ZAKOL-602364 format. One record per residue: residue number from 1; x, y, z of N, C-alpha, C in turn. Coordinates in steps of 0.05 Angstrom, whole numbers, plus 32768, in hexadecimal, padded with zeros to 4 digits. Each point is the difference from the previous one (the first is absolute). Last residue first. Layout:
# residues N
SELO,i,n_x,n_y,n_z,ca_x,ca_y,ca_z,c_x,c_y,c_z
SELO,NUM,X,Y,Z,X,Y,Z,X,Y,Z
...
END
This chain:
# residues 159
SELO,i,n_x,n_y,n_z,ca_x,ca_y,ca_z,c_x,c_y,c_z
SELO,159,8E19,89F2,942F,7FFF,800B,7FE5,8001,7FEA,7FEB
SELO,158,7FD4,7FFA,8066,8019,7FFE,7FF2,7FFD,800B,7FE3
SELO,157,7FC7,8026,8053,7FFF,7FE9,7FEF,801A,8000,7FF0
SELO,156,7FE9,802E,8065,8009,8001,7FE4,7FF8,7FE6,7FF2
SELO,155,7FEB,8044,805E,7FFF,7FE5,7FF5,8006,8003,7FE2
SELO,154,801A,803F,805E,7FF5,7FFD,7FE5,7FFF,7FE3,7FF8
SELO,153,8016,8016,8058,7FFA,801B,7FF8,7FF3,8000,7FE4
SELO,152,800E,7FB5,8059,7FFE,8006,7FE3,7FF9,801E,7FFB
SELO,151,8037,7FDC,8057,7FE4,8006,7FF8,8000,8006,7FE2
SELO,150,8051,7FF1,8035,7FF4,7FE9,7FF3,7FE3,8004,7FF7
SELO,149,8021,803E,804D,8013,7FF2,7FEF,7FF3,7FE7,7FF5
SELO,148,7FBD,804E,8018,8012,7FEE,800E,8013,7FF3,7FED
SELO,147,7FC8,8064,7FFF,8003,7FE5,7FF6,8014,7FF0,8010
SELO,146,7FBB,805E,8001,8016,7FF2,800E,8001,7FE4,7FF6
SELO,145,7FDA,8053,7FC4,7FF9,7FEA,8011,8019,7FF5,800D
SELO,144,7FFA,8046,7FBB,7FFC,800A,801B,7FFA,7FEA,8015
SELO,143,7FE7,7FEA,7F9D,8014,8014,8007,7FFA,800B,801B
SELO,142,7FDE,7F9D,7FEA,7FFA,801C,7FFA,8017,8012,8008
SELO,141,7FFE,7F94,7FDF,8003,8012,8016,7FFB,801D,7FF7
SELO,140,7FF9,7FB4,7FC4,7FF7,7FF5,8019,8003,8012,8018
SELO,139,7FF1,7FFE,7F8E,800F,800F,8015,7FF5,7FF7,801B
SELO,138,8002,7FCD,7F99,7FF1,800B,8017,8014,800F,8013
SELO,137,801B,7FDC,7FAB,7FE4,7FF9,7FFE,7FEF,800B,8016
SELO,136,8064,8011,7FC7,7FF2,8004,8019,7FE2,7FFA,7FFC
SELO,135,8055,7FD3,7FCB,7FEC,8015,7FFC,7FEF,8002,801A
SELO,134,806C,7FE0,7FFA,7FE5,7FF8,7FF9,7FED,8017,7FFB
SELO,133,8067,7FDC,8033,7FF4,800F,7FE9,7FE4,7FF5,7FFC
SELO,132,803C,8004,8060,7FF8,7FF0,7FE9,7FF5,8012,7FEA
SELO,131,8020,8025,804F,8011,7FE8,8001,7FF9,7FED,7FE9
SELO,130,7FF9,8071,8013,7FF2,7FE8,7FF8,8013,7FE8,8000
SELO,129,8010,8057,8040,8004,7FF6,7FE5,7FF0,7FE7,7FFB
SELO,128,7FF9,8058,8045,7FFA,7FE3,7FFE,8004,7FF8,7FE3
SELO,127,8028,8055,8042,7FF4,7FF7,7FE7,7FFC,7FE2,8002
SELO,126,8003,8043,8057,800F,7FEC,7FF0,7FF0,7FF8,7FE7
SELO,125,8006,8052,8053,7FF1,7FF5,7FEA,8013,7FED,7FF0
SELO,124,7FFA,8026,806B,8011,7FFA,7FEA,7FF0,7FF3,7FEA
SELO,123,7FE1,8016,805B,8005,8018,7FF1,8013,7FFD,7FE9
SELO,122,7FE1,7FB4,8032,8010,8011,8011,8009,8019,7FF1
SELO,121,7FD8,7FC7,7FBD,8004,7FF3,801A,8013,8012,8010
SELO,120,7FC3,7FFA,7F9D,800C,8011,8014,8002,7FF1,801B
SELO,119,7FFB,7FE4,7F92,7FF8,7FFA,801B,800F,8013,8012
SELO,118,7FE1,7FFB,7F90,8011,8008,8015,7FF5,7FF6,801B
SELO,117,7FF9,7FDF,7F90,7FF4,800F,8016,8015,8008,8014
SELO,116,8012,7FD1,7FAE,7FE3,7FFC,8000,7FF2,800F,8016
SELO,115,8061,7FFA,7FBF,7FF4,800A,8019,7FE2,7FFE,7FFE
SELO,114,8045,7FBE,7FCA,7FF0,8019,7FFD,7FF5,8008,801B
SELO,113,8031,7FAD,7FF1,8010,8018,8007,7FF1,801A,7FFE
SELO,112,7FDE,7FAE,7FC6,8011,7FFD,8018,8010,8019,8004
SELO,111,7FA8,8011,7FC9,8018,7FF0,7FFD,800F,7FFE,801B
SELO,110,7F93,8015,7FD8,8017,8008,800F,8017,7FEC,7FFC
SELO,109,7F9C,8028,7FD4,8014,7FEB,7FFF,8019,8009,800F
SELO,108,7F92,801E,800B,801C,8007,7FF9,8011,7FE7,8000
SELO,107,7FA4,8000,801B,8004,7FFE,7FE3,801C,8007,7FF7
SELO,106,7FDD,8029,805B,7FF6,7FE6,7FF5,8002,8002,7FE2
SELO,105,8046,803E,8030,7FE2,7FFD,7FFF,7FF9,7FE4,7FF5
SELO,104,805C,803B,802F,7FF4,7FEA,7FF1,7FE2,8000,8002
SELO,103,8034,8047,8025,8016,7FF2,7FF2,7FF5,7FEB,7FED
SELO,102,7FC2,8056,8017,800A,7FE7,800D,8017,7FF4,7FEF
SELO,101,7FF0,806B,7FF9,7FF1,7FE7,7FF9,800D,7FE8,800E
SELO,100,8005,8063,802E,800C,7FF0,7FEA,7FEF,7FE8,7FFA
SELO,99,7FEF,803E,8049,7FFB,800D,7FE6,8009,7FF0,7FE8
SELO,98,800F,7FE5,805D,7FE3,8000,7FFA,7FFA,800C,7FE4
SELO,97,8060,7FD3,800A,7FF2,8015,8010,7FE2,8000,7FF8
SELO,96,8038,7FBA,7FE1,8015,800F,800F,7FF5,8017,8011
SELO,95,7FC3,7FA7,7FEE,800C,8016,7FEF,8015,800F,8011
SELO,94,7FCF,7FB6,8024,7FFF,7FF8,7FE3,800E,8015,7FEF
SELO,93,800F,7FE2,806C,7FF7,8016,7FEE,8002,7FF7,7FE3
SELO,92,8000,7FD7,806F,8004,7FFC,7FE4,7FF4,8017,7FF0
SELO,91,802B,7FED,8068,7FE9,800C,7FF2,8006,8000,7FE2
SELO,90,802A,7FB4,8042,8000,801D,7FFD,7FE7,8009,7FF2
SELO,89,8044,7FA2,800F,7FE9,800C,800C,8002,801E,7FFC
SELO,88,802D,7FBE,7FB7,8003,8007,801C,7FE6,800C,800A
SELO,87,800A,7FDF,7FA7,8019,7FF5,800A,8005,8007,801E
SELO,86,7FA3,7FEF,7FC1,800F,8015,800F,8019,7FF4,800C
SELO,85,7FD7,7FD4,7FA6,7FFA,8003,801C,8011,8016,800D
SELO,84,7FD2,7FD5,7F9F,8017,8011,8009,7FF9,8007,801C
SELO,83,7FDD,7FA7,7FC6,7FFA,8019,800F,801B,800E,8005
SELO,82,7FD5,7FB7,7FB1,8014,8006,8014,7FF8,8019,800F
SELO,81,7FCA,7FAC,7FC6,8007,801B,8002,8015,8004,8016
SELO,80,7FBB,7FB6,7FC3,801A,8003,800D,8007,801E,8000
SELO,79,7FA8,7FB6,7FF3,8008,801C,7FFE,801B,8003,800F
SELO,78,7FBB,7FAF,7FD3,8017,8006,8010,8008,801D,7FFB
SELO,77,7FA3,7FB9,7FF8,8010,8015,7FF5,8017,8006,8013
SELO,76,7FC8,7F9F,7FF1,8003,8018,8010,8013,8014,7FF3
SELO,75,7FE1,7F9E,7FEF,7FF0,8015,7FF4,8001,8019,8012
SELO,74,8043,7FA4,7FE8,7FF2,8010,8014,7FF1,8017,7FF3
SELO,73,8037,7FC2,7FCF,7FF1,7FEE,8012,7FEF,800F,8014
SELO,72,803E,802B,7FC3,7FE7,7FF8,7FF3,7FEF,7FEE,8012
SELO,71,8044,804E,8025,8001,7FE5,7FF6,7FE5,7FF7,7FF5
SELO,70,801E,8066,7FFC,7FF2,7FEE,8012,8003,7FE4,7FF6
SELO,69,804A,804F,7FEE,7FE6,7FF6,7FF6,7FF5,7FEC,8014
SELO,68,803D,8054,801D,8002,7FE4,7FFA,7FE5,7FF6,7FF5
SELO,67,8042,805F,8011,7FE5,7FF5,7FFD,8004,7FE3,7FF8
SELO,66,8047,8036,803D,7FFB,7FF8,7FE5,7FE3,7FF4,7FFF
SELO,65,8044,8047,803F,7FEA,7FED,7FFF,7FFB,7FF9,7FE3
SELO,64,805F,8022,802D,7FE9,8007,7FF0,7FEC,7FEA,8000
SELO,63,805B,802D,8037,7FEF,7FE8,7FFE,7FE7,8008,7FF0
SELO,62,806C,8028,800E,7FE4,8003,7FFB,7FF2,7FE5,7FFE
SELO,61,8056,800E,803F,7FFB,7FFD,7FE4,7FE2,8002,7FFB
SELO,60,801E,800E,8057,8015,800D,7FF0,7FFC,7FFC,7FE2
SELO,59,7FAD,8007,8045,8016,7FEE,7FFD,8014,800D,7FEE
SELO,58,7F9B,8012,8038,8019,800C,7FF5,8016,7FEC,8000
SELO,57,7FA2,7FD5,7FF8,800C,8011,8014,801A,800C,7FF4
SELO,56,7FA6,7FD8,7FCF,801D,8001,8000,8009,8013,8015
SELO,55,7FA7,7FC1,7FE7,8008,8018,800E,801F,8000,8002
SELO,54,7FAB,7FCF,7FC6,801C,7FFF,8005,8008,801A,800C
SELO,53,7FA1,7FC3,7FF3,800D,801A,8004,801D,7FFC,8006
SELO,52,7FA3,7FCB,7FD5,801C,7FFC,8008,800C,801C,8002
SELO,51,7F98,7FCE,7FFF,8011,8018,7FFC,801C,7FFA,800A
SELO,50,7FA3,7FC9,7FDB,8017,7FFE,8010,8012,8018,7FFA
SELO,49,7F91,7FEB,7FF6,8018,800C,7FF5,8017,7FFC,8014
SELO,48,7FA6,7FBE,7FF4,800A,8019,800C,801A,8009,7FF2
SELO,47,7FCC,7FAD,7FF2,7FFB,8016,7FEE,800A,801B,800A
SELO,46,800C,7FAE,8034,800C,7FFD,7FE6,7FFA,8017,7FED
SELO,45,8003,8016,8067,7FF1,7FED,7FF2,800A,7FFF,7FE3
SELO,44,8049,8027,8035,7FE4,8000,8009,7FF2,7FEA,7FF2
SELO,43,8068,8038,8012,7FEF,7FEE,7FF1,7FE4,8002,800B
SELO,42,8063,803A,7FFB,7FE7,7FFC,800E,7FEE,7FEF,7FEF
SELO,41,806F,8018,800C,7FEB,7FF5,7FEE,7FE7,7FFC,8011
SELO,40,8064,803A,8006,7FE8,7FF6,800D,7FEC,7FF8,7FEB
SELO,39,806F,8019,8010,7FEC,7FF9,7FEC,7FE9,7FF4,8010
SELO,38,805C,8042,8013,7FEA,7FF0,800B,7FEC,7FFB,7FEA
SELO,37,806E,8020,800E,7FE9,7FFE,7FEE,7FEC,7FED,800D
SELO,36,8058,8013,8026,7FF2,801A,7FFE,7FE8,7FFF,7FED
SELO,35,8036,7FB0,8012,8011,8016,7FF6,7FF1,801A,7FFB
SELO,34,7FBD,7FB8,8011,801C,7FF9,7FFD,800F,8018,7FF5
SELO,33,7F96,7FD4,8021,8012,8017,8000,801D,7FF6,7FFE
SELO,32,7F91,7FE1,7FF1,801C,7FF6,8000,8011,8019,7FFE
SELO,31,7F91,7FE0,8014,8014,8015,7FFD,801C,7FF3,8003
SELO,30,7F90,7FE6,7FEE,801B,7FF5,8003,8013,8018,7FFB
SELO,29,7F8E,7FE8,8014,8016,8012,7FFA,801A,7FF2,8005
SELO,28,7FAD,7FD2,8002,7FF4,801B,7FFD,8016,8013,7FF8
SELO,27,8001,7F93,7FE9,8008,8015,8013,7FF2,801B,7FFA
SELO,26,8000,7F9F,7FDA,7FE8,800E,8009,8007,8016,8014
SELO,25,803B,7FC3,7FCC,7FFD,7FFC,801C,7FE8,800F,800C
SELO,24,8018,8003,7FA2,8002,7FE4,8007,7FF9,7FFB,801D
SELO,23,8005,805B,7FDF,7FE9,7FF1,7FF5,8000,7FE3,8009
SELO,22,804B,8036,8018,7FE8,800A,800D,7FE7,7FF0,7FF7
SELO,21,8051,7FED,7FD5,8001,7FF7,801C,7FE7,8009,800F
SELO,20,800C,801F,7FA7,7FF9,7FE3,8001,7FFF,7FF6,801D
SELO,19,801F,8057,7FF1,7FE3,7FFF,7FFB,7FF6,7FE3,8002
SELO,18,805C,800E,8005,7FF4,8009,8018,7FE1,7FFF,7FFE
SELO,17,8033,7FEB,7FB3,8003,7FEB,8015,7FF2,8008,801A
SELO,16,8005,8040,7FBA,7FED,7FEB,7FFA,8001,7FEA,8015
SELO,15,8041,8043,8005,7FE5,800A,8009,7FEB,7FEB,7FFA
SELO,14,8056,7FEC,7FE2,7FFF,8001,801D,7FE5,800A,800B
SELO,13,8010,8001,7FA3,7FFE,7FE4,8009,7FFE,7FFF,801F
SELO,12,8012,8052,7FD3,7FE4,7FF9,7FFE,7FFB,7FE4,800B
SELO,11,8055,8037,8024,7FF6,7FF4,7FE7,7FE3,7FF9,8002
SELO,10,8040,8026,8042,7FF1,8013,7FF1,7FF4,7FF4,7FE7
SELO,9,8011,7FD1,8063,8011,800A,7FEA,7FEF,8014,7FF1
SELO,8,7FF7,7FAE,8051,8000,801D,7FFD,8013,8008,7FEA
SELO,7,7FF9,7FA3,8015,7FE5,800A,7FFC,8000,801E,7FF9
SELO,6,8050,7FD2,8014,7FF5,7FF3,7FE8,7FE5,800B,7FFA
SELO,5,802D,801A,804F,800C,800D,7FE8,7FF4,7FF4,7FE6
SELO,4,7FE7,7FD7,8050,7FF5,801B,8000,800B,800F,7FE8
SELO,3,8020,7FA8,8010,7FE5,8001,7FF6,7FF4,801C,7FFE
SELO,2,806B,7FFA,7FF9,7FEC,7FF3,8012,7FE4,8003,7FF4
SELO,1,8066,7FFA,7FD1,7FE9,8011,8002,7FEB,7FF1,8012
END
């Protein structure tokens, strides 16, 4: 196992180590990407809040973000969340038609494989399945908006 694999993982210990690296070295931000998962830790002055975002790109196996307790030696809060991203370029729709309710709303709990929206590309509509499970905390793209591949559509917190 190389150093990058030793740091990046889904355990609380891995996230704590990244927070420690930011604090020890006075970094403003540290991002580590491996196997479609990017972990970003933002630091600042000692009393500032450090935010950790886990963005899962479409992968074959589900990647779930885990909440990690803050190390006692540091006085910063840690927030871990995942994003559901557009798998291709096209026009994004939150509902099957304007008269129908959206596939997903803030506060909804979603599961891997659940349809979360549609993307129209070249007059073809493709369903977007969720790649991770969690509770929707924010909607990042509006219905009818042109989205780019990898652009966040929803943000989730782990279950």
